[in-house]
C-alpha positions as CSV (number, residue, x, y, z in Angstrom):
1,M,15.8,1.6,-11.2
2,C,16.1,-0.4,-8.0
3,Y,17.5,-3.5,-10.1
4,D,20.3,-1.6,-11.4
5,R,21.1,-0.5,-7.8
6,L,21.1,-4.0,-6.4
7,V,23.3,-5.1,-9.5
8,T,25.9,-2.3,-9.0
9,D,26.0,-2.7,-5.3
10,D,24.5,1.3,-4.9
11,E,22.5,2.0,-1.8
12,V,18.6,1.9,-2.8
13,A,16.6,4.5,-1.9
14,E,13.9,4.3,0.3
15,T,11.5,7.0,-1.6
16,S,11.5,4.3,-4.5
17,A,9.7,2.0,-2.0
18,L,7.4,4.8,-0.8
19,R,6.5,6.0,-4.0
20,N,5.4,2.4,-5.1
21,G,3.2,2.5,-2.0
22,A,1.6,5.7,-3.1
23,M,1.0,4.3,-6.6
24,A,-0.5,1.3,-5.0
25,G,-2.6,3.8,-2.8
26,F,-3.6,5.4,-5.7
27,L,-5.0,2.4,-7.4
28,V,-7.1,1.4,-4.3
29,L,-8.3,5.3,-4.4
30,A,-9.6,4.8,-7.9
31,V,-11.2,1.7,-7.7
32,L,-13.2,2.5,-4.5
33,L,-14.1,5.9,-6.0
34,V,-15.3,4.1,-9.1
35,E,-17.5,1.8,-6.8
36,G,-18.6,4.3,-4.5
37,A,-17.4,3.1,-1.4
38,P,-17.9,5.0,1.8
39,A,-15.5,7.6,2.9
40,W,-14.2,6.0,5.9
41,V,-13.6,2.6,3.8
42,V,-11.8,4.7,0.9
43,L,-9.3,6.5,3.4
44,V,-8.6,3.3,5.5
45,S,-8.0,1.1,2.6
46,V,-5.8,3.9,0.9
47,A,-3.6,4.0,4.4
48,G,-3.2,0.4,4.1
49,G,-2.8,0.3,0.1
50,V,0.5,2.7,0.7
51,A,1.6,0.6,4.0
52,L,1.6,-2.6,2.3
53,G,2.7,-1.3,-1.3
54,T,5.8,0.0,0.5
55,A,6.3,-3.2,2.6
56,F,5.8,-5.4,-0.3
57,H,8.5,-3.3,-2.4
58,Q,11.0,-3.2,0.6
59,A,10.6,-7.2,0.9
60,L,11.0,-7.7,-2.8
61,L,14.4,-5.8,-2.7
62,L,15.3,-8.0,0.6
63,V,14.9,-11.1,-1.8
64,G,16.4,-9.8,-4.6
65,T,19.4,-8.7,-2.6
66,G,19.8,-12.0,-1.4
67,A,19.1,-13.8,-5.0
68,L,22.0,-11.5,-6.2
69,R,24.8,-11.1,-3.7
70,V,24.6,-14.1,-1.6
71,P,25.3,-16.6,-4.3
72,A,28.2,-14.2,-5.7
73,R,29.9,-13.9,-2.2
74,L,29.6,-17.9,-1.5
75,R,31.0,-18.3,-5.2
76,D,33.8,-15.8,-4.6
77,G,34.5,-17.2,-1.1
78,D,33.5,-13.9,0.7
79,A,30.9,-15.4,3.2
80,G,31.2,-13.4,6.1
81,P,31.7,-9.8,6.8
82,A,35.1,-8.3,6.3
83,S,37.5,-8.7,9.4
84,E,40.6,-6.6,10.1
85,P,43.9,-8.5,9.4
86,A,45.7,-9.7,12.2
87,R,48.7,-7.3,13.0
88,P,52.2,-8.3,13.5
89,G,53.1,-10.1,17.1
90,G,49.3,-10.8,18.0
91,R,48.4,-7.7,19.4
92,V,44.8,-6.2,18.4
């Protein structure tokens, strides 16, 4: 889903990153409950899993955006932000 949005230049939804973070937290929860970890360890670890899973997803999207868009912009000659065309007479 996010890859399709990167390719089509659509805005990437933040809910996707949070959903991936929640899945990471769920995996941490499942492993720690099976292992019989104390409740405080489970809570702290799940919160960390959600936060790190979300941050990792956002980092991958940033890298993916750069890998897909920067070379395309350099190849097309559009390396900088779009600027307003000059007006006749040199006025701004």
